[in-house]
N, C-alpha and C positions, 0 to 999 in steps of 0.2 A: 110184189112180184116176183116168180123166180128169173133166175139169170138162165139166157138160151145159152150159153156158154157151157159145153160138158170137156174134161178132161183126162185122159187116161196116160199114165202114166208108166214109163220102160224104163228102166236103169239097163245102161250099158258099161261091160267093162273094154277099154279101150289101150290107149297112152294113159287114159285117165278116165277116173269113173265119170260116166257124165248121164243123167237124168234126162230123158225125154219127156215133153210136154208136147203131145197129140192133142191140139186143139180143134175141137168142132165147135163150129154156130159163129156167134158173133161177141165179138169184144167189145164189150160197150157202157156206158154208165151206169147198166144193171148188172152188169158181171165184173168190174172192174174190182171192187173189192175181194173177189172169189178168187178170180187172178192173182192178187197180189199177197191173198193170204196163203194161197197154195205153195207161190214159191218161197213165203218164207219161212212156212210150215218146212217145206225140201231141203232151204238152206240151215234152218235149227236140227234138221237133222243129220245134218253132213254134206249134203249135195253142194258141191261149189262150183261144179262146172253145169251149168244147163243149157239144153236147146230146145230150142220150141218150132216145135214141127206146123209150118201152119198151109199145111195144104189143102186140110176141111174146116178152113176160116172162109164164112163166109160174107164177114163183115167185120171191119176195123172204124172204129170211130176218132176222132180227138182223146175220148176218155180214155179208150183202149191204148193208145199211143202214151197217154200220163202213165197208164197201169204199165206198159211196156220200159217206160225211162226208170220209172220207182224200182222195177225188177232190176234193171241195169245197173242202178245203184246199189242195187244191195250186195250184188254177184260182182263188180267190178273196183278191182284193189286201186288206188289213186297212182297217178302215172301208168295207168295201162296206156298201152297202145291195142289199137283195133287186130292185130294179129293174132295177141295175148288174152283176147277177150275172153271170161267166163261165162257172157250169155252171146247166143249166137242163135242165128233164127235160118230155118230153110223151108224151102217146098211153097210158098207163097203164091198163091193165085195172082193173075194180072191186076187187078183192082188192087188188092191189100200190098202188091208189090209197089204198084204206082204211086198210090198214099203213102206209103212208109218212103219210097225217092222225093216226091215232090216236098216231101217234109224235113226234108233233110237227115231223116235217122239213120240210112244208110251210109252214111259217114262215118259215124261212129259204132252201131253195131253190126257185125259182119251180117250178109243174107246168101244162102247156098242154095244153089241149085234142087239138090237132092239132100235127104237124111245123110246118107253115108259120104256124101262129099262134107259136111258139116264135123259130120263125127273125124274122118282123119284128117280135120284140120287143126283137134284139138290139141293143144300140148301142154305138158306140165310146163307151172310158172316157177322160175329158179328161188333156190330157198333164201 
């Protein structure tokens, strides 16, 4: 069965180069591997700062959260604090935001109200 998750990719040059995944549909068990593969391919191509635009994400299941956690580990250096995270999220619809909040995801992965505010928050890691 085909995944119901779609992704359009945008690259933005700001304080640091950020790749934005504009996710649309369902992030669940059927789309988990697609999402992780997209993030892995972006990482292999040099992306080091990733923003997930969740504004059009209809459903996020536990498998989808597991996928986000895998990508977070892929993009986050050990010892990094929440402020210097290389993976951030923005614009989650209320049900998605609530699921992320009650599961504790928002304690380690920053969430922003808008893509712009998330982009403004990225800063270069110290060398």
